[in-house]
C-alpha positions in Angstrom: 124.4 -3.2 107.9 126.0 -6.4 109.3 126.4 -7.7 105.7 128.0 -4.4 104.6 130.5 -4.6 107.5 131.3 -8.2 106.6 131.8 -7.3 103.0 134.2 -4.5 104.0 136.0 -7.0 106.2 136.3 -9.4 103.2 137.7 -6.8 100.9 140.3 -5.7 103.5 141.2 -9.3 104.4 141.7 -10.1 100.8 143.9 -7.0 100.2 146.0 -7.8 103.2 146.4 -11.4 102.1 147.6 -10.2 98.7 150.3 -8.0 100.3 151.3 -10.8 102.7 151.6 -13.4 100.0 153.5 -10.9 97.8 155.9 -10.2 100.6 156.4 -13.9 101.3 157.7 -14.4 97.8 160.5 -11.9 98.7 161.1 -12.5 102.4 160.8 -15.6 104.6 157.3 -16.5 105.6 158.1 -16.3 109.3 159.5 -12.8 108.9 156.5 -11.6 107.1 154.0 -13.2 109.5 155.6 -12.1 112.7 156.4 -8.6 111.5 153.0 -8.0 110.0 151.2 -9.3 113.1 153.4 -7.1 115.4 152.8 -3.9 113.3 149.1 -4.6 113.2 149.1 -5.2 116.9 150.9 -1.9 117.7 148.5 -0.1 115.4 145.3 -1.6 117.0 146.7 -1.0 120.5 147.2 2.7 119.8 143.6 2.8 118.3 142.2 1.1 121.4 143.9 3.6 123.7 142.8 6.6 121.7 139.2 5.3 121.5 138.9 5.1 125.3 136.8 1.9 124.7 136.3 0.0 127.9 138.1 -3.4 127.9 135.8 -6.4 128.0 135.8 -9.0 130.8 138.8 -11.3 131.2 137.1 -14.3 129.8 136.4 -12.4 126.5 140.0 -11.4 126.2 141.1 -15.0 126.8 138.7 -16.2 124.1 140.0 -13.5 121.8 143.5 -14.8 122.5 142.6 -18.3 121.4 141.1 -16.8 118.3 144.3 -14.8 117.7 146.5 -18.0 117.9 144.2 -19.8 115.5 144.1 -16.9 113.1 147.9 -16.5 113.4 148.4 -20.1 112.4 146.0 -19.6 109.5 147.9 -16.5 108.3 151.3 -18.3 108.5 149.9 -21.2 106.5 148.1 -18.9 104.0 151.2 -16.8 103.4 153.2 -20.0 102.8 150.6 -21.3 100.4 150.5 -17.9 98.5 154.3 -17.9 98.3 154.6 -21.3 96.7 151.3 -21.6 94.7 149.0 -19.4 92.6 147.2 -16.8 94.6 144.1 -17.2 92.5 143.9 -20.9 93.7 145.2 -20.9 97.2 143.1 -17.9 98.5 139.7 -19.3 97.4 140.4 -22.8 98.7 141.2 -21.2 102.1 138.0 -19.3 101.9 135.7 -22.3 101.3 137.3 -24.2 104.1 136.9 -21.2 106.4 133.2 -21.1 105.6 132.4 -24.6 106.6 133.2 -24.5 110.4 131.4 -21.4 111.4 128.3 -22.4 109.4 128.2 -25.8 111.1 128.7 -24.1 114.5 125.9 -21.6 113.7 123.5 -24.4 112.8 124.4 -26.4 115.9 123.7 -23.2 118.0 120.2 -23.1 116.5 120.6 -20.2 114.2 117.8 -19.9 111.7 117.6 -17.8 108.6 115.1 -17.5 105.7 115.5 -19.9 102.7 116.9 -17.0 100.5 119.7 -16.5 102.9 120.7 -20.2 102.8 120.5 -20.1 99.0 122.8 -17.1 99.1 125.2 -19.0 101.4 125.2 -22.0 99.1 126.0 -19.7 96.1 128.8 -18.1 98.1 130.3 -21.5 98.8 129.9 -22.5 95.1 131.6 -19.2 94.2 134.7 -20.0 96.2 134.9 -23.5 94.6 134.5 -22.1 91.1 137.0 -19.3 91.6 139.4 -22.0 92.8 139.4 -23.7 89.4 142.7 -23.1 87.6 142.4 -22.2 83.9 146.0 -23.4 83.4 145.4 -27.0 84.4 143.0 -28.7 82.0 142.0 -32.3 82.1 142.0 -34.5 79.0 138.2 -34.3 78.7 138.4 -30.5 78.7 137.5 -30.0 82.4 139.4 -28.0 84.9 140.9 -29.1 88.1 142.3 -27.5 91.2 146.1 -26.8 91.3 148.0 -28.6 94.0 150.6 -26.0 94.8 150.0 -24.8 98.3 146.8 -26.8 98.6 147.6 -28.4 102.0 148.6 -25.0 103.4 145.3 -23.5 102.1 143.2 -26.2 103.8 145.1 -25.7 107.1 144.7 -21.9 106.8 141.0 -22.3 106.2 140.6 -24.3 109.4 142.6 -21.6 111.4 140.4 -18.8 110.0 137.2 -20.8 110.7 138.3 -21.2 114.3 139.0 -17.5 114.5 135.5 -16.7 113.3 134.0 -19.1 115.9 136.1 -17.8 118.8 135.3 -14.2 118.0 131.6 -15.0 117.7 131.7 -16.4 121.2 133.2 -13.3 122.9 129.9 -12.1 124.2 131.0 -8.5 124.2 130.2 -5.3 122.3 133.9 -4.3 122.4 135.7 -4.6 119.1 139.2 -3.0 119.5 140.4 -4.6 122.8 139.6 -8.2 121.7 141.7 -7.6 118.6 144.5 -6.3 120.8 144.2 -9.5 122.9 144.3 -11.6 119.7 147.6 -10.0 118.6 148.9 -10.2 122.1 148.6 -13.9 121.9 149.5 -14.6 118.3 152.7 -12.6 118.2 154.5 -14.5 121.0 153.1 -17.8 119.7 154.3 -17.2 116.2 157.7 -15.9 117.4 158.3 -19.1 119.4 157.1 -21.2 116.4 159.6 -19.4 114.2 162.4 -20.0 116.6 161.6 -23.7 116.9 161.4 -23.9 113.1 164.7 -21.9 112.8 163.1 -19.4 110.5 164.5 -16.0 110.0 162.6 -13.1 111.4 164.4 -10.4 109.4 162.3 -9.2 106.5 163.7 -7.7 103.3 163.8 -4.0 103.4 162.0 -3.8 100.1 159.1 -5.7 101.6 158.5 -3.6 104.7 155.8 -1.4 103.2 153.8 -4.4 101.9 154.3 -6.3 105.2 153.0 -3.3 107.2 150.0 -3.0 104.8 149.2 -6.7 105.4 149.3 -6.3 109.2 147.2 -3.2 109.3 144.7 -4.7 106.9 144.4 -7.8 109.0 143.6 -6.1 112.2 141.2 -3.6 110.5 139.3 -6.5 109.0 139.1 -8.3 112.4 137.5 -5.2 113.9 135.0 -5.0 111.0 134.1 -8.7 111.4 133.5 -8.2 115.1 131.2 -5.3 114.4 129.3 -7.3 111.8 128.6 -10.0 114.4 126.6 -7.5 116.4 124.1 -7.2 113.6 123.9 -10.5 111.8 124.1 -14.3 112.3 127.5 -16.0 112.7 126.8 -18.1 109.6 126.0 -15.0 107.5 128.9 -12.9 108.8 131.4 -15.7 108.3 130.3 -16.7 104.8 130.3 -13.1 103.6 133.7 -12.4 105.2 135.0 -15.6 103.6 134.4 -14.0 100.2 137.8 -12.2 100.7 139.5 -14.4 98.0 137.7 -12.3 95.4 139.8 -9.2 96.2 143.0 -11.3 96.4 142.3 -12.9 93.0 141.5 -9.6 91.4 144.7 -8.0 92.7 146.7 -11.0 91.5 145.1 -10.5 88.1 145.9 -6.8 88.0 149.3 -6.8 89.6 150.7 -10.2 88.9 148.7 -10.8 85.6 147.4 -14.1 86.8 144.8 -15.2 84.3 141.1 -15.8 85.1 139.1 -18.3 83.2 135.4 -18.4 82.4 134.7 -20.7 85.3 136.4 -18.3 87.7 134.4 -15.4 86.3 131.3 -17.5 86.8 132.4 -17.9 90.5 132.6 -14.2 90.9 129.1 -13.8 89.5 127.8 -16.4 91.9 129.4 -14.5 94.7 127.7 -11.3 93.7 124.2 -13.0 93.6 124.9 -14.8 96.8 125.8 -11.6 98.7 122.7 -9.9 97.3 120.4 -12.7 98.6 122.1 -12.7 102.0 121.9 -8.9 102.2 118.1 -8.9 101.4 117.2 -10.9 104.5 
């Protein structure tokens, strides 16, 4: 069940990233990030109140706040990368970087898993790398290389998301809604101040409001699903499966924006499917 929840989180994260990246092509990145985080925060706060879920201890909320800031930075960098680069490249690169940190932390914490699970994790990492290969940028010998547009932003975003995964895993609470509220309560003011210092506009285009709201609601929903998955599986497993979110971003970019997928990218998607099957069979 933990893997299923992580897969759902991945699908929703990827969908939200597509909407956020699409909005950032029309509105300023700061406007998209702050507005989406605010809308998502209001939505999850209302859900927490209606659920009557007991708030976790203060230390858990503080940890969630750190995770929210790290994730907010990751979202800002990702949306910037998606706005200036190809979605089918930027999203997978972010995913593979996001995998590395929680897996390393999980190993250092002494997490152990059967060999099949580690093989599945390796295939998932390989899948993200393969999906990152751009079919439009061929080398003289016929090979394929990564596109550079938005690559620094993708790497920075991956580090931010990796820290989010680690902070959320360290909450030590069964609560899922209130930690997400705390994460938004920290990220929105932080990003607002960052936007002010960068002199970025916080006014989104009216035509982008629906997509921005969708991005924000998808993000908080995926956060809750990721927290729930951590109750039932290892950090390394939950983080790797959740980091498969680029698959849905790439597929939406293919369908909506007609970004082309090459044979290597389709091979990456196949690796992802096999990897998830191995992880789920533990």
